[in-house]
N, C-alpha and C positions, 0 to 999 in steps of 0.2 A: 398448444400444450403449455401450461405454465411452468416456469422454472422457479423454485423456491429455495430460499436460504433457510434450512431447517435448524442449523445450530452453528456455533462458531466459538473459537477460542483464540487466545493470543497472549503474547507477552512482549514487552519492550522496556525501555528505560523508565516508562511511566507506570509500570506495574507488572506483576507476575500473572495477572488474569485480566480478561477484558473488562470486567466490572471495575477493578481498581484503576485501570487505564482511563476509563471514562470519568471516574471521579477526580483523577489528577487533572484531566482536561478541563473540567468544570471549576476546579480550584484556581485556575489561572496561574499555576506554578510550573516553571520549566523543569523537566526531568533531566535535562542535559547538565552534565558536570564537567569540570576540567580534569583532564587526565594526562599523565606523562607516559612516555614509552612508545608513542606512535610516530612522533616526529622528533628527531634528535634535538635535545636542549629547548624544546618548546612544549608548553602545556596547552593542550587543545580542548575546546569544548566538544564533547562527544556523548552520545547516548548509549550507555551500556546496560544490558539487562542485569538487574540486581540479584544475581544468582551465581554460585560457584559451580553449578551443574555443567556438565559437558553440553555443548550446543546441540549436538545430535540427540542427546537425551531429552533436552527441552522440547525439541520438535516431536519426539515420540510422545512425551507427556501431553502436549497440546493436542495431538491427534486423538489420543485416548480420551481426553476431556470432551472434545467435540463429538466423537462417535457415541460416547456414552449418553449423550443428550438426544440421540437420534433413535427413534423406535424402530425395531426390526432391521437394524443395520446389517448388511451382508457385504463384507469386504470382497468376496469372490465375484460379486455382481457390481463392483464399484471400480471406476477408473480413478487413478491418482494423477493429479497434475501439480507439478512443482514449479514455482517461479522464483528464480534466484539469479542475481547478477554475478555472483562469484563461486557458487557451488562449494566444492571442497578445497578451494584455494587456500583457505586459512589453515588447513591441516599441515600442508607441506611448509607453509611459512612458519608455523610454530615449531615444527621439527627442525627446520633450518636454523631458526634463531636460538633454539635450545642447544644444538650441537655445533653450530658454526660451520656446517658443511652439508652438502646434499646427501640425503640418505635414501636407501631403497624403500620405496612406498608403492603400494599397489595402485595401478592406474585407476582402478575403479573407485578408490578413495579420493582421488584428486579431481576427477572429472566434474563437469558442470552437472552431470546427472547422478552424482553420488548420493545426493539426498533421496532422490526418487528410488534408486535401486535398493538402498538400505531399508527404506520404509515399506517398499513393496514386499521385500523379504520378511520383515517383521510382522506385517499385518495381513499379508496374503491378498493384496489388491490384484485385480485382474490384469491391469496394465499400469505402467508408470510412464508418464510423458513429462519432459522438462522444457520450460520456456526460459530463455535467457535473452531478454530484450531490454537490458538496462533497467531504468526505473519503471517501465511498464510490464515487467516480467510477470508478476502475479495478476495484474489486470488482464493481460493476454490469456492467462489460464482461465479466468472467469469468462472472458469472451468465448473461448473455445468450448468451455464446459456448457455454456448457454446454448451454443449451436449443437452440440452433441445431444443434449437432453431434449431440445426443441424438436430435433429431427429424429428422435427415437433411436439414436445410436447407443446411448447409455441412459439408464434410468437414474444413476447416482454417480456423482463425481465429488471427490474430496480434493479441494484446492489448498495447497500449502504455499505460503510466501515466506521465504526465509533468507536472511542475509546476516552474516557475522562480521563484527568489526575486524579489520586487518590493517597492518601497517601499509600494505600495498594500496589499499583503497584510500586511506587517509592522505598518504603522500601524493597519490595521483590527483586527487581533487584539489589538494593544496597547490601543486604545481600548475594546475589549470587556472588558479587564481580565484576559484569559486568556493573554497572552504573558509568560512568565517572564523576568525580568531576571537570572536565574542559570541554571546548568545544570539542565535539567529532571529530575525525579526521580519518575517514575510509581510509584504504589502506595506512596509514602512519606507518612507522616502530616503532614510539613511541606512537601508539594508546593505549588507556586505557579502552575504553568501549563505551556504548551508552549514548545518551541524550534522556531520555524518554519524549515523546511529545503526544499531542492530535491532532486529525484530523478527518475530515469528507470528504468523496468523494462519489459522486453519478454518476453512469454510466447508460445510457439508451442504452440497446442492443436490436437488432431486426434482422429479416430476410429481412428488407427492406433497400436498399441503398438510402441514402439522400445526398443532396449537401454538400460537406465539411466533409462527415463522414470518419471515419477510419474503417479498417476491422481487426477483430480478426481472425487470420489465424489458430491458433492451440494452445492448452494448453497441458502441460505435468506435471504429478504428480508422486511422488515416496515417499517411506518411508525408511529411513535409518535403522530403527529398531536397532540402535547402542547404543544410550545413551539418557537419558531423556532430557539433556540439551546440549550435545556436538555432533556436526555433525561427520559423518564418516571421519576419518583422511585422507583418499584418495579421499574424495569428491564424492564417488560412487553414492550416492543418488542425488546430484546436477547434476552430469553428466547425469544420467538416466532421470531426469525431463527435462533437456534441450534438450536431444536427442529425447524424445517423442514429445516435442513441435515442433521440426523441422520436424519430420516425419509426424505428423498430418498436418503441414503447406505445406508439399511437397517442403521443402527448404533444402539447404545445409548450413553448417556453414558459408561459404564464402558469403552467401546472406545477412547475418545480419550486418547492418551498425552501430549498437550501442546496447550496453547492459546496461540497467539500473540495476545495481547490487543490491543485497540485502544489502551489505556494511554497516553493523551495527557499525563497529568501534571496535568490540571485537577482541581479539587476535586470537581466534580460527576461527570465521566466516570468517574474511577477508583473512586469509592465505589459508583456505581450499577452499573458493570460487574462489580465484585467481588460485589455483591449478586445480580446476574443469574446469574453463574457458580455461585455458591453454591446458589441455588435449583434449578438444573438438574443440577449435577455434584457437589455436596457439597464436602467438604474434601480429597478425594483427588487431584483433577486438578492437574497442574503448569502454571503460567502464568508468562509474562514479557512485558515490553514492550520490543521492540527499538528503539522510538523513544527510549529512554533513551540510546542510542548514536548512532543515525542522525539524531535529531530527527524532527519530524513532517513528512513529505513531501507533505502535503495530498492532492490527488487521486491521487497516484502510490502512496500508501502501501499500498493493498490489493494491487496487483500485485507491488510490491517485497517485501512480507512473505510472499506466497505463494512467491516465489523463495527467500526465506530459509527458509521452512518445508521446501522441497524440499531445500535443502542440509543442513538439520538432520536430515531423514529419511535422507538418503544417508549422512551421517556418524554417525548415531545419537548426536548430541550436542545438548543443548538450550542455546540462548543465554540469558544471564541478563538480569535488570533490574539496572541499576547506579545509583549515587548514592543508595542507600536506607540510611537510618539506623534508621528505625522503620517496618517494613512494616505495611500496614493489613490484610493477609491472609496466612494461613499457607500459601496456595497459591503464593505468589510465590517464585521462586528468584533468588538473587543471585550465584551462581557458575555457570560452565559445568557442565553435569550430563550425564554419560554415562547413556543409558537406551535399552533395547530398546523400540521402539514402532513401530506400523504406521500409525497415523492421527494427524493433527494437525488442529486447527481454528483458523482465522484469522478474527478479527473486524475489521470496519470500521464505525464508527458516525459519522454526520455531522450537520451542521446541518440543520434541518428535520425531524429525527426519523428519518432514514433509517438502516436497519440492514441489514448484509449479513454473513453467516457462511458460510464455505467449508470444506469437509472435503477435505483432500488426504492421500494416503497412498501407501505402496508398492503397486504394481499387483497385482491378483489373479492367481493362477496361470493361470486359464483364458483 
């Protein structure tokens, strides 16, 4: 049974809809700006959604956009899966900063599952399931949705990836020494770290092929079990996840025309991801990190970058990595590149050693 991406929507620092995001990616201009108020006395490069709307309202708006593009959509027959690394944490943080003290807040509004529970109530989805696995959160949603649809457990799944900027996250990454104080430059020899960003992506997956849809061919997951924050130095977990995705897709490495790399801009991730890709794909495959434009949207990045891959497949144009002076791999492209290709692979790697790779492509004829 095929699994199809029938529609998608999203917003992040690069745009308020997925079409604008893709155009920003092709423009080669970073959407990350310097902002005060997250770390005391320091202006940090961060990716903020250019909207004054409440974050949960933006999630609702993006769900409505995605399901409006889906014919005969029935929320009662649809499972909602939400991937988020912080969930409702930003609510209590904002209340505390506004009042200077802890306030009474409903537990349901603070939990990691708060997005799922609220959106289930608003739309009437049959179930709401939340994944919080750091930067792989929404990619794990796609993996689980793929299995549910493939095995006939659900005919339709809405995947939501969503994370909002917070002082807690910005300060946490800065204390770890991996938050860059300049614009991030993934796969550059002088990279210094990530630009933390917020983002929302909504994907409607089903067992029905629609006009203009894309197909999810296979997903692969693995766990390094090596270090809480550092990937395996040989890239073993990354290789395993990519291999599994290819096997489930019945594809060879040479079939992949583009890899949307995890590409965070940290010293460890980029070096090890390049090593893993080289081990499996050699020097021929084309890769880029769209986080160089959007920033790192944390738990939302997997779903957002699958939507970007879908736009890239539709346009047959590959988005570049930007801000690079000295690339660490010959595979990296630094300019928009026209290319005929059918399959793309998107990586998401997270703290705790979790790895998820997803193959998306133009749908088969049958």
